[in-house]
N, C-alpha and C positions, 0 to 999 in steps of 0.2 A: 391266459393273464397277463394282465400289464405290473410290473410290478411299482408299488410308492414310492419304491427309493427316489431319489433325484440320483445320485451316485450310479454310477455305471463299473465304481471301484470296488474293490474290497475293502470290508468294514477293517480289518485289521492296516491299513494304509495311512488311516485316519488316525493312528496310534501316535499320539508325540511325546511320550513318554520314553528315557531311555530302556526299563525293563518293566515287565507286567509282576502285579501283586498275584499269589497265587489263586488260582482261576481266574482271573480279568480274561481271558485271550479264550478261555471255553465260553464264559459267560458271552462277550462277542461274539464268537462265532455259533452260538446259539441264538443269541438277537438276529444276525444276518439271516441266519436260516429261517428264521420266523417269521421274517419280512417276506421275503424270498416267498414263500410258502401261501403267502396270502394275509397274513394277521396284520391287523389293523393297529393293533396297542400293545405295550410292553407294560409289563409291572413288575419291580423285579425289587425283590428282598433280600437281606442280606447284610448282613453282620458287620458291627464298627469292623473299620480298617480293610476291607477286600478292594476298597476306591472303585465305590458307587459314582464319585461324583467325576470319575476320570472315564468312566464306563458312560457316564452319561454325554460329558461331552465330546467325545469319540462317536457315540452314538448321532448326536443331535449334529454334528457334522457329517458325519456320513448321510443322514436322511435328509439334510436338509434345515432342519427345525426342529422343534421335543417341545413338550408341555410338563415340567417337572412338577411334583407337587411334593411339598414335604411340611413339615408341620415344626420343624425346629429352626428357631430365627440364625441358627449360626451357620447353617445349610443355606440357607436364601442370601446371605450376605456371601457366602463363598460360591454359591453359583451366579451370583449379578457379578462378582468383581474379578470374576478368573474367566471370563468366558471364554469359549471354545477359539486356537488358535485360527 
């Protein structure tokens, strides 16, 4: 089975923050495992302050693209004004 991931690197190599928030590393590794096992879609539901935006940016950079859905205007602004590095 061919992976849909465009990058041959480890997802954590695309994490550009100095430290992880609690559970961020584990979330990213679970996302990587899901895609490597053939999953096509990821839905992440996590509480305020868990670093979902950083997880999204890291995953988007690792994967090569992403579609983000949010009903919150503040998150729309955050995601469009702070694109992945």
